[in-house]
Wavefront OBJ file of the C-alpha trace (Angstrom):
o trace
v 136.876 118.805 58.411
v 133.578 119.687 56.717
v 132.984 116.087 55.826
v 133.527 114.939 59.414
v 131.139 117.626 60.675
v 128.494 116.485 58.050
v 128.974 112.868 59.025
v 128.533 113.748 62.711
v 125.341 115.719 61.974
v 123.931 113.015 59.857
v 124.620 110.228 62.364
v 123.143 112.476 65.195
v 119.971 112.955 63.058
v 119.745 109.235 62.441
v 120.139 108.411 66.111
v 117.554 110.894 67.078
v 115.160 109.527 64.333
v 115.823 106.008 65.543
v 114.144 106.510 68.914
v 110.801 107.563 67.380
v 108.135 104.917 67.526
v 105.755 104.284 64.612
v 102.388 102.456 64.745
v 101.248 99.650 62.463
v 98.443 97.106 62.495
v 98.472 93.364 61.712
v 95.251 91.729 60.434
v 96.459 88.225 60.757
v 99.311 86.369 62.627
v 102.785 87.018 61.154
v 106.225 85.964 62.007
v 108.857 88.536 62.749
v 112.181 86.685 63.357
v 111.404 83.694 65.475
v 108.321 85.286 67.164
v 104.697 84.990 65.889
v 102.875 88.461 66.355
v 99.119 88.075 66.795
v 96.695 90.470 64.949
v 96.532 93.889 66.541
v 98.248 97.283 67.012
v 102.001 97.455 67.431
v 104.675 100.127 67.804
v 108.048 99.809 66.178
v 111.205 101.725 66.989
v 114.763 101.381 65.785
v 117.411 101.133 68.375
v 120.977 100.748 66.948
v 120.518 98.150 64.234
v 117.500 96.369 65.716
v 113.748 96.944 65.565
v 111.929 96.831 68.788
v 108.346 95.848 68.192
v 105.817 95.924 71.052
v 102.144 96.107 72.122
v 100.512 95.690 75.546
v 101.377 91.896 75.577
v 104.273 91.309 73.467
v 107.794 92.663 72.773
v 110.391 91.422 70.403
v 113.697 92.644 69.082
v 114.971 91.723 65.622
v 117.796 92.930 63.385
v 116.576 95.587 60.841
v 118.056 97.414 57.879
v 116.839 100.995 57.623
v 116.631 102.169 54.008
v 115.413 105.531 52.457
v 113.016 105.529 49.543
v 112.932 108.055 46.734
v 109.363 109.068 47.590
v 107.473 109.515 50.786
v 104.999 106.736 51.806
v 101.430 107.865 52.019
v 100.559 105.535 54.760
v 102.181 102.947 56.911
v 102.093 99.498 55.316
v 103.539 96.053 56.148
v 104.822 93.921 53.226
v 104.357 90.268 54.021
v 105.593 87.160 52.335
v 103.733 83.783 52.516
v 106.228 80.886 53.064
v 106.026 77.534 54.784
v 102.311 78.104 55.394
v 102.936 81.208 57.431
v 103.045 84.928 56.784
v 106.480 86.599 57.383
v 106.953 90.315 57.861
v 109.540 91.546 55.196
v 109.237 95.288 55.301
v 107.504 98.140 57.121
v 107.027 101.325 55.004
v 106.573 104.311 57.475
v 103.757 106.550 56.409
v 104.695 110.277 55.963
v 108.348 109.443 55.622
v 110.820 107.878 53.133
v 111.795 105.310 55.708
v 111.555 101.521 54.979
v 112.458 99.011 57.645
v 113.682 95.787 55.956
v 113.828 92.551 57.937
v 115.988 89.589 57.001
v 114.933 86.001 57.673
l 1 2 3 4 5 6 7 8 9 10 11 12 13 14 15 16 17 18 19 20 21 22 23 24 25 26 27 28 29 30 31 32 33 34 35 36 37 38 39 40 41 42 43 44 45 46 47 48 49 50 51 52 53 54 55 56 57 58 59 60 61 62 63 64 65 66 67 68 69 70 71 72 73 74 75 76 77 78 79 80 81 82 83 84 85 86 87 88 89 90 91 92 93 94 95 96 97 98 99 100 101 102 103 104 105
């Protein structure tokens, strides 16, 4: 019974944490899924198993894996990979948390 209660509390906490939006900035165009994001400020939030990325002009939803790091990230960073002549967003490390958003191509 205790395990069930702990699991329920953990999933409730994850669901609540998933609705929070985090800011990040792109300094060059980058692909996220099939969409090219222009340079600028964006907000990302996790809803179910998808990341919703938006700014004033753009919104896209892509599958995401939420992972927990051993240490807190000092600032929000975006890890990019250069492939096929284009930049692809691989991960977003959320500053002030241990949360890492991992995107599959």
